[in-house]
N, C-alpha and C positions, 0 to 999 in steps of 0.2 A: 503493500501498499506506500509507504514511505508518508514523507510530510504533507503530500497534497488530497488526502482523505479518498485515495482509490483512484485520481483520476488520471496516473500514470505518469505526469511529469511532473518537472519541478519549478519553482517560481522563478528560477533562472533560463531555463527553458521556454516556459511562456515569456517571459521578459522581451527574448532578442526574437519571438518569432513575427517576426514584419520582415518585408524589405524596401527599395527604393532602387526604382532603374532609369537611367536617366536613357531618356531616346533621342532622337536627332533634334525634338520639338519643343520635348515635357520631361519631367521628372514623373513618374508612375510609383505610386506605395502600394503594394500587395499586402494588404492587414493579417492575414492568417489569420491567426486564433486571437488578435487582439480586439476584432470588428467582426462578427460575423456576419453582419446582414446590413443593408443597408439603412433600415430601421435603427438601430445601435447609432451611426451618423446622423441621420437625420434627425431624430428624437434625444439625440448627447445623452445616451443611457449608454452604461455600464454592459457587458454580456454580462448573465445572467451564470456563468461558472464560475465567475473572481472568485478569488480570495478578499480582493483588495480595489471596491467598486470605485475608488478615486485616483487609486496610480493608474488604473485600465482606462478611465476618462481622459487622463493627464496623456498616457501613450498616442491616445486617440487622437487628440487634440494635436500634440505633434508630429503625427505622421500627416496630418491634416495639414498641416503648416509646409509638411517635408513635399506636398504634391504640388504641380503646378497650378493644379486647378482642383475642386472637389471633387470632382466628376472622376478625377483621377487617382482616386484613393478609393482601392475596389477591394470588397469585404472578402473574407475567407471562404465564405461557405453560402453565398448566396447564390441561389442560381436565375436573378434581377439580372447578374452581370450579363450574362444572355439575351435577355432582352434588353437590356441601353446600352451594346454594342453592336456595333456594323456586323456583321454574318460573314464568314472565309465559305467556310463550309460548314456541314453538320460539325456542333459541339464544338468550331472554333470560329471565336470574335478577335478583329482588331482593335487592338487600344490603342488610341489615337486623338 
């Protein structure tokens, strides 16, 4: 179980899950497990599975500041990413 009550991850791993990718024109941030859904960003709510909601919101705010535009902050588990982005082919979208 570890220190996370059975979630299978330590705080250190969750704290660094997410990354920024510089494209030719933009900085895109993949939030991974720090922001599961667009709803987290739109309503500024922490993910339900966090041990520290204040820290999670601070991390979401930081990631939002790193993305060139808020639309380029992508949640880690929201199928709506496919609806909000141009389709390249089945289950592949272009983030631009």
